C-alpha positions as CSV (number, residue, x, y, z in Angstrom):
1,M,21.2,-13.2,10.4
2,N,20.7,-16.9,11.3
3,S,22.3,-19.1,8.7
4,E,20.1,-22.1,9.4
5,S,16.8,-20.4,9.9
6,S,14.0,-20.7,7.3
7,R,13.5,-17.7,4.9
8,S,9.7,-17.9,4.9
9,H,6.6,-18.0,7.1
10,S,5.2,-21.5,7.8
11,I,1.5,-22.3,8.4
12,F,0.2,-25.8,9.4
13,T,-3.6,-26.0,9.4
14,I,-5.7,-28.8,10.9
15,I,-9.5,-28.9,10.2
16,V,-11.7,-31.3,12.0
17,D,-15.4,-31.9,10.9
18,N,-17.7,-33.8,13.2
19,S,-21.1,-35.0,11.8
20,T,-23.7,-36.6,14.1
21,V,-27.3,-37.8,13.4
22,D,-29.9,-37.4,16.2
23,E,-32.8,-39.7,17.0
24,K,-35.0,-37.8,14.4
25,G,-32.5,-38.6,11.7
26,Q,-31.3,-35.0,11.3
27,Q,-27.7,-34.3,10.7
28,H,-25.7,-31.9,12.9
29,I,-22.2,-30.7,11.9
30,C,-19.5,-29.1,14.1
31,M,-16.2,-27.9,12.8
32,G,-12.9,-27.0,14.4
33,K,-9.8,-25.4,12.9
34,L,-6.3,-25.1,14.3
35,N,-3.6,-22.8,12.7
36,L,0.0,-23.3,13.9
37,V,2.0,-20.4,12.5
38,D,5.8,-19.9,12.5
39,L,6.5,-16.3,11.4
40,A,9.9,-15.5,9.9
41,G,11.9,-12.9,11.9
42,S,12.1,-9.3,10.9
43,E,15.6,-8.2,10.0
44,R,17.3,-4.9,9.3
45,Q,19.1,-5.3,5.9
46,S,21.8,-2.9,7.0
47,K,22.8,-5.4,9.7
48,T,22.4,-8.6,7.7
49,G,24.4,-7.3,4.7
50,A,22.2,-9.5,2.5
51,T,22.4,-9.1,-1.3
52,G,20.7,-10.7,-4.3
53,L,18.0,-13.4,-3.7
54,R,18.5,-13.2,0.2
55,Q,17.8,-9.5,0.1
56,V,14.6,-10.0,-2.0
57,E,13.4,-12.6,0.5
58,A,14.1,-10.4,3.5
59,T,12.1,-7.5,1.8
60,K,9.1,-9.9,1.1
61,I,9.2,-11.1,4.8
62,N,9.3,-7.6,6.2
63,L,6.4,-6.5,3.9
64,S,4.2,-9.3,5.0
65,L,5.0,-8.7,8.7
66,S,4.1,-5.0,8.1
67,A,0.8,-6.0,6.5
68,L,0.1,-8.2,9.6
69,G,0.9,-5.3,11.9
70,K,-1.6,-3.1,10.0
71,V,-4.3,-5.7,10.4
72,I,-3.6,-6.0,14.2
73,S,-3.7,-2.2,14.5
74,A,-7.0,-2.0,12.6
75,L,-8.5,-4.8,14.8
76,V,-7.7,-3.0,18.1
77,S,-8.8,0.5,16.8
78,D,-12.3,1.7,17.4
79,K,-12.2,4.1,14.4
80,E,-11.2,1.6,11.7
81,T,-14.1,0.0,9.8
82,H,-12.0,-1.8,7.2
83,I,-9.6,-4.6,8.1
84,P,-6.9,-5.0,5.3
85,Y,-6.8,-8.8,5.3
86,R,-6.2,-8.8,1.5
87,D,-2.9,-6.8,1.7
88,S,-0.9,-10.0,1.8
89,K,-1.3,-13.8,1.4
90,L,-0.3,-14.2,5.1
91,T,-3.1,-12.0,6.5
92,K,-5.6,-13.5,4.1
93,L,-4.9,-17.0,5.3
94,L,-4.9,-16.0,8.9
95,S,-8.0,-13.7,8.7
96,D,-10.3,-16.1,10.7
97,S,-7.6,-16.6,13.3
98,L,-7.0,-12.9,14.0
99,G,-10.4,-11.3,14.0
100,G,-12.8,-14.3,13.5
101,N,-14.5,-16.8,15.8
102,S,-11.3,-18.0,17.4
103,K,-8.9,-17.9,20.3
104,T,-5.4,-16.6,19.3
105,I,-2.1,-16.9,21.2
106,M,1.0,-15.1,20.0
107,I,4.5,-15.9,21.3
108,A,7.0,-13.2,20.6
109,N,10.7,-14.2,20.5
110,V,13.3,-11.6,21.4
111,G,17.0,-11.6,21.9
112,P,18.8,-10.3,25.0
113,S,21.7,-8.8,23.1
114,E,22.2,-5.0,23.2
115,F,23.1,-5.2,19.5
116,N,19.4,-6.2,18.8
117,Y,17.8,-3.6,21.1
118,D,15.8,-1.9,18.4
119,E,14.4,-5.2,17.1
120,T,13.5,-6.4,20.6
121,V,11.6,-3.2,21.3
122,N,9.7,-3.4,18.0
123,T,8.8,-7.0,18.7
124,L,7.5,-6.2,22.1
125,R,5.4,-3.3,20.7
126,Y,4.1,-5.7,18.1
127,A,3.1,-8.3,20.7
128,N,1.5,-5.6,22.9
129,R,-0.8,-4.5,20.1
130,A,-1.7,-8.1,19.3
131,K,-2.8,-8.9,22.9
132,S,-5.3,-6.0,22.7
133,I,-7.4,-7.9,20.1
134,K,-10.6,-9.0,21.8
135,N,-12.4,-12.0,20.3
136,T,-15.6,-13.7,21.6
137,P,-15.4,-17.2,20.2
138,K,-18.4,-19.5,20.1
139,I,-18.9,-23.2,19.4
140,N,-18.6,-23.7,15.6
141,E,-21.8,-25.6,15.0
142,D,-23.8,-25.6,11.9
143,P,-25.5,-22.1,11.8
144,K,-28.9,-23.6,10.8
145,D,-28.8,-25.9,13.9
146,A,-28.2,-22.8,16.1
147,M,-31.1,-20.9,14.4
148,I,-33.5,-23.9,14.7
149,R,-32.7,-24.2,18.4
150,Q,-33.3,-20.5,18.9
151,Y,-36.7,-20.7,17.2
152,H,-37.7,-23.8,19.1
153,D,-36.8,-22.0,22.4
154,E,-39.0,-19.0,21.3
155,L,-41.9,-21.4,20.4
156,N,-41.6,-23.2,23.8
157,K,-41.5,-19.9,25.6
158,L,-44.7,-18.7,23.7
159,K,-46.5,-22.0,24.6
160,E,-45.5,-21.7,28.2
161,E,-46.8,-18.1,28.4
162,L,-50.1,-19.1,26.7
163,A,-50.5,-22.1,29.1
164,E,-50.0,-19.8,32.1
165,Q,-52.5,-17.2,30.8
166,M,-55.1,-19.8,29.8
167,K,-55.3,-21.3,33.2
168,G,-58.9,-21.0,34.3
169,G,-60.4,-21.7,30.8
170,G,-59.7,-18.6,28.9
171,L,-57.3,-15.7,28.1
172,I,-58.2,-12.2,29.5
173,G,-58.1,-9.5,26.8
174,K,-58.7,-5.7,26.8
175,G,-61.6,-4.6,29.0
176,G,-61.6,-7.8,30.9
177,K,-63.2,-9.8,28.1
178,I,-62.4,-13.5,27.8
179,I,-60.8,-14.4,24.5
180,D,-61.9,-17.8,23.0
181,E,-59.3,-20.5,23.2
182,K,-59.9,-21.4,19.5
183,I,-58.9,-17.8,18.6
184,V,-55.7,-18.1,20.7
185,T,-54.9,-21.4,19.0
186,T,-55.3,-19.8,15.6
187,I,-53.1,-16.9,16.5
188,N,-50.6,-19.4,17.9
189,K,-50.6,-21.4,14.7
190,E,-50.2,-18.2,12.6
191,K,-47.2,-17.2,14.8
192,I,-45.7,-20.7,14.4
193,K,-46.2,-20.6,10.6
194,E,-44.7,-17.1,10.4
195,M,-41.6,-18.4,12.4
196,E,-41.3,-21.5,10.2
197,D,-41.3,-19.3,7.1
198,R,-38.7,-17.1,8.6
199,L,-36.7,-20.2,9.6
200,N,-36.8,-21.6,6.0
201,K,-35.6,-18.2,4.7
202,E,-32.7,-18.2,7.2
203,K,-31.8,-21.8,6.3
204,L,-31.6,-20.8,2.6
205,S,-29.5,-17.7,3.5
206,I,-27.2,-19.7,5.7
207,K,-26.7,-22.4,3.0
208,L,-25.7,-19.8,0.5
209,R,-23.3,-18.2,2.9
210,S,-21.8,-21.6,3.8
211,E,-21.3,-22.4,0.1
212,E,-19.6,-19.0,-0.4
213,E,-17.3,-19.6,2.6
214,K,-16.5,-23.1,1.4
215,K,-15.6,-21.8,-2.1
216,E,-13.4,-19.1,-0.6
217,L,-11.6,-21.7,1.6
218,E,-11.1,-23.9,-1.4
219,E,-9.6,-20.9,-3.3
220,N,-7.2,-20.1,-0.4
221,I,-6.1,-23.8,-0.3
222,K,-5.7,-23.7,-4.1
223,L,-3.7,-20.5,-3.8
224,A,-1.4,-22.1,-1.3
225,E,-1.0,-25.2,-3.5
226,D,-0.2,-23.0,-6.5
227,E,2.5,-21.1,-4.6
228,K,3.9,-24.5,-3.5
229,L,4.0,-25.8,-7.1
230,K,5.6,-22.5,-8.3
231,Y,8.3,-22.8,-5.5
232,L,8.9,-26.5,-6.4
233,E,9.2,-25.6,-10.1
234,K,11.7,-22.8,-9.3
235,L,13.6,-25.3,-7.1
236,Q,13.7,-27.9,-9.9
237,E,14.8,-25.3,-12.4
238,K,17.6,-24.2,-10.0
239,Q,18.7,-27.8,-9.5
240,A,18.6,-28.4,-13.3
241,E,20.8,-25.3,-13.8
242,E,23.2,-26.5,-11.1
243,E,23.4,-30.0,-12.7
244,E,24.0,-28.4,-16.1
245,H,26.7,-26.2,-14.6
246,N,28.3,-29.2,-13.0
247,K,28.2,-31.1,-16.2
248,N,29.8,-28.2,-18.1
249,K,32.4,-28.0,-15.4
250,E,33.2,-31.7,-15.7
251,K,33.5,-31.4,-19.5
252,I,35.9,-28.5,-19.1
253,L,37.9,-30.5,-16.5
254,E,38.0,-33.5,-18.8
255,K,39.2,-31.4,-21.7
256,L,41.8,-29.7,-19.5
257,K,43.0,-33.1,-18.3
258,S,43.2,-34.4,-21.8
259,K,45.2,-31.4,-22.9
260,I,47.6,-31.8,-20.0
261,I,48.1,-35.5,-20.8
262,T,48.7,-34.6,-24.5
263,I,51.3,-31.9,-23.5
264,Y,52.9,-34.3,-21.1
265,L,53.2,-37.0,-23.8
266,Y,54.6,-34.5,-26.3
267,Y,57.1,-33.3,-23.7
268,N,58.3,-36.9,-23.0
269,I,58.6,-37.6,-26.7
270,I,60.6,-34.5,-27.3
271,L,62.8,-35.4,-24.2
272,I,63.4,-38.9,-25.5
273,I,64.3,-37.6,-29.0
274,S,66.7,-35.1,-27.5
275,L,68.4,-37.8,-25.4
276,I,68.8,-40.0,-28.5
277,I,70.3,-37.1,-30.5
278,I,72.7,-36.3,-27.7
279,T,73.7,-40.0,-27.4
280,F,74.5,-40.2,-31.2
281,V,76.3,-37.0,-31.1
């Protein structure tokens, strides 16, 4: 309905990685991601009167907006266990912005015209559902750093408890018996060893998950690039077709011009001959 508006959604993504090295030489990574999204407007085809390629584009736009609406409904519902992010490329690319570790703001644009009353109401309902999504974002630091800090806090807490209980030279056990400090130290070392083993397992698990997420992100980026290349190829084909059409048109015009000149010359020759005959007669 807007002759100069784009006939597609637009997503501009900025990813920032921050890597620091502490005094112990250990690397710590933080990551931030910003998605700026411009959604195409939903239009009733009966109003636009679109046909051909424009109609196909409008259908695709409305389908992707419908898929986004289903994802939003699933996120705000207490009963839904499956979020259909894979129903469209749009929802797949925005999965971490909608229900992930993020803050999301949606700006809904509506028109004041009575002619667009139905579209305005639908947009407001859409936005009302979207604002019901509740996310609890956290700082995007390397998961292994967060896990290490958690375990260190637990170890320090254990040491503090042991230090408090061991004031006076020993630890009081069941029946009022004093437990030898060496036994307590052994138990403490076993506990620390157990936690270190658990930490190593968590590190390995986190590393594998990070690699999977990285691979998935690369696939999404490749998908977007492939779509872009396909679009550019189609655009080039269309331009080539238009150029070929223009060349054929020019050839036809040249032929037509040549025929007109030939006919004009024949006409002049015949006219001259006729005048000569008339003069002699």
